[in-house]
C-alpha positions as CSV (number, residue, x, y, z in Angstrom):
1,M,-0.1,-0.1,0.0
2,T,1.0,3.6,-0.2
3,F,0.0,7.0,1.1
4,R,-3.3,8.2,-0.3
5,L,-4.6,12.0,-0.6
6,T,-8.3,12.0,-1.5
7,L,-9.5,15.5,-2.7
8,I,-13.3,16.2,-2.4
9,A,-14.6,19.0,-4.3
10,S,-16.7,21.5,-2.4
11,A,-20.3,21.6,-3.1
12,R,-21.7,24.5,-5.1
13,S,-22.4,28.0,-3.8
14,T,-23.9,29.5,-6.9
15,S,-24.8,28.5,-10.5
16,R,-21.9,28.1,-13.0
17,L,-23.3,31.3,-15.0
18,A,-22.8,33.3,-11.7
19,E,-19.4,32.2,-10.7
20,R,-17.1,35.0,-9.9
21,F,-13.4,35.0,-9.5
22,D,-12.2,34.3,-6.0
23,D,-15.7,33.9,-4.8
24,D,-16.1,33.1,-1.0
25,R,-19.9,32.8,-0.9
26,P,-21.2,30.0,1.6
27,L,-23.2,27.1,0.1
28,D,-26.6,27.9,-1.4
29,P,-29.6,25.8,-0.4
30,G,-29.0,23.4,-3.3
31,G,-25.4,23.0,-2.3
32,W,-26.4,21.9,1.3
33,R,-29.0,19.3,-0.1
34,E,-26.3,17.9,-2.5
35,V,-24.0,17.4,0.5
36,E,-26.6,15.7,2.6
37,R,-27.5,13.5,-0.4
38,V,-24.0,12.1,-1.0
39,A,-22.9,12.2,2.6
40,P,-23.4,8.4,3.1
41,T,-21.0,7.6,0.2
42,L,-18.5,10.0,1.5
43,L,-18.6,9.3,5.1
44,P,-16.0,6.5,5.0
45,L,-13.3,9.1,3.9
46,A,-13.5,10.4,7.5
47,A,-11.3,7.6,8.7
48,A,-8.3,9.6,7.2
49,E,-5.7,10.4,9.8
50,L,-5.4,14.0,8.3
51,R,-8.4,16.0,7.3
52,Y,-8.1,19.5,5.7
53,C,-10.0,21.9,3.7
54,S,-9.6,25.1,1.7
55,P,-10.2,28.2,3.7
56,S,-13.4,29.1,1.6
57,A,-16.9,29.2,3.2
58,R,-18.1,26.6,0.7
59,S,-15.2,24.1,1.6
60,R,-15.3,24.5,5.3
61,E,-19.1,24.0,5.1
62,T,-18.9,21.0,3.0
63,G,-16.4,19.4,5.3
64,D,-18.5,20.2,8.5
65,I,-21.6,18.9,6.9
66,L,-19.9,15.7,6.2
67,G,-18.6,15.4,9.7
68,F,-14.9,15.6,8.7
69,M,-14.1,18.5,11.1
70,P,-11.2,19.7,8.6
71,L,-8.6,21.9,9.5
72,A,-8.5,25.0,7.0
73,Q,-5.2,25.3,5.3
74,P,-4.1,28.7,3.8
75,A,-2.1,27.0,1.0
76,L,-5.3,25.4,-0.3
77,R,-7.1,28.7,-1.0
78,D,-8.1,29.4,-4.6
79,C,-5.9,31.4,-6.9
80,D,-5.5,34.9,-5.9
81,M,-7.3,36.8,-8.7
82,G,-6.2,40.3,-7.6
83,R,-8.3,43.2,-8.9
84,W,-10.4,40.7,-10.7
85,R,-11.9,39.1,-7.4
86,G,-15.5,39.2,-7.1
87,R,-16.1,39.7,-10.9
88,T,-17.4,37.2,-13.5
89,L,-15.1,36.3,-16.6
90,E,-17.7,38.2,-18.8
91,E,-17.4,41.3,-16.7
92,V,-13.6,41.2,-17.0
93,M,-13.7,40.3,-20.8
94,M,-15.7,43.5,-21.4
95,G,-13.1,45.7,-19.7
96,E,-9.8,44.0,-20.2
97,P,-10.0,41.6,-23.3
98,R,-6.2,41.7,-23.8
99,A,-5.5,41.1,-20.3
100,V,-7.8,38.0,-20.2
101,D,-6.3,36.7,-23.4
102,A,-2.8,37.1,-21.9
103,W,-3.8,35.4,-18.7
104,L,-5.3,32.5,-20.5
105,A,-2.3,32.1,-23.1
106,D,0.6,32.5,-20.6
107,P,0.5,30.6,-17.3
108,G,3.3,32.9,-16.0
109,S,1.3,36.1,-16.3
110,A,-0.9,37.7,-13.7
111,P,-2.4,40.8,-15.4
112,H,-5.0,41.1,-12.6
113,G,-2.3,41.8,-10.1
114,G,-2.7,38.6,-8.2
115,E,-1.2,35.1,-8.6
116,S,0.0,33.5,-11.8
117,L,-1.5,30.1,-12.8
118,F,2.2,28.8,-12.6
119,A,2.6,30.1,-9.0
120,F,-0.9,28.8,-7.9
121,I,-0.2,25.3,-9.2
122,N,3.2,25.3,-7.4
123,R,1.7,26.5,-4.2
124,V,-0.7,23.6,-4.0
125,G,2.1,21.2,-5.0
126,D,4.4,22.5,-2.5
127,W,1.6,21.8,0.2
128,M,1.1,18.3,-1.1
129,D,4.8,17.7,-1.0
130,T,5.3,18.8,2.6
131,R,2.5,16.9,4.1
132,P,3.5,14.4,7.0
133,V,3.5,11.1,5.0
134,E,3.5,7.8,6.6
135,R,3.4,4.5,4.5
136,D,-0.2,3.5,4.0
137,G,-1.1,6.8,5.6
138,R,-4.4,8.7,4.6
139,M,-5.3,12.1,4.2
140,L,-8.3,13.9,2.7
141,A,-8.9,17.7,1.7
142,V,-12.1,19.4,0.9
143,A,-11.1,22.0,-1.6
144,D,-12.5,24.3,-4.4
145,A,-12.4,23.0,-8.0
146,G,-9.6,25.1,-8.9
147,V,-7.3,23.7,-6.2
148,I,-8.1,20.1,-7.3
149,R,-7.2,21.2,-10.8
150,A,-3.9,22.7,-9.8
151,A,-3.3,19.4,-7.7
152,V,-3.8,17.1,-10.5
153,T,-1.8,19.2,-12.8
154,Y,1.0,19.2,-10.5
155,A,0.9,15.6,-9.7
156,M,0.9,14.6,-13.4
157,K,3.8,16.9,-13.8
158,A,1.7,18.2,-16.9
159,P,2.5,21.6,-18.3
160,P,0.5,24.5,-16.7
161,H,-1.9,25.1,-19.6
162,C,-3.2,21.6,-19.1
163,Y,-4.9,23.0,-15.8
164,W,-7.7,24.2,-18.2
165,N,-8.4,20.7,-19.3
166,V,-9.4,19.2,-15.8
167,D,-13.0,19.2,-15.0
168,V,-13.9,18.8,-11.4
169,L,-17.6,18.5,-10.6
170,P,-19.1,19.5,-7.2
171,L,-18.7,16.7,-4.6
172,S,-16.6,14.6,-6.8
173,T,-13.5,12.7,-5.4
174,T,-9.9,12.5,-6.9
175,T,-7.4,10.4,-5.3
176,L,-3.6,10.9,-5.7
177,T,-1.1,8.4,-4.2
178,G,2.6,8.5,-3.6
179,G,4.1,11.3,-2.0
180,A,6.6,14.3,-2.5
181,G,7.5,14.6,-6.2
182,K,6.2,11.2,-6.9
183,W,2.4,11.5,-7.2
184,R,0.2,9.3,-9.3
185,L,-3.6,9.7,-10.2
186,C,-5.6,7.0,-8.9
187,V,-9.0,6.2,-10.6
188,D,-11.3,4.6,-8.3
189,R,-14.9,3.2,-9.0
190,E,-15.7,4.9,-5.7
191,A,-14.3,7.0,-3.1
192,Q,-11.9,5.0,-0.9
193,L,-8.8,5.6,1.4
């Protein structure tokens, strides 16, 4: 056996059309219902020795509803979007189309004055690589979709632009096995530790 990190995507806090950069709204009623509906299938993950979450309201609430009592980790916060925080992509495109194009094309750029995609992926990867790891250990983290995309991109040693090709659905699980610098993506039929 080997060390397992199971990432659980937080429940939704808004519809996809109303998503805003760096949005920290709590779960909406639909999100609460979704967590309560899937709780029986995710409950076995609570056996993990280490339980963390992103500091966002939706991640903390998802972890609390599931009974995980996760510890919020600042390193698991979503990408810092600088002056774009709280705005939709459509709003930013209307005012700064060239900046959005540069941001999407160059993972090292941060035209919003926040964090580049490259820096974000490495921040999440550094957190993964510095977790206390014991052989056959288990850890879980309830995180925002962007954090899980960054973790998968880092674990697979994929180029940063591959981040945009990782889809993460609310309350889905992603398991990574291994440890510092030697992560593998494990595709399970169902969540397990």
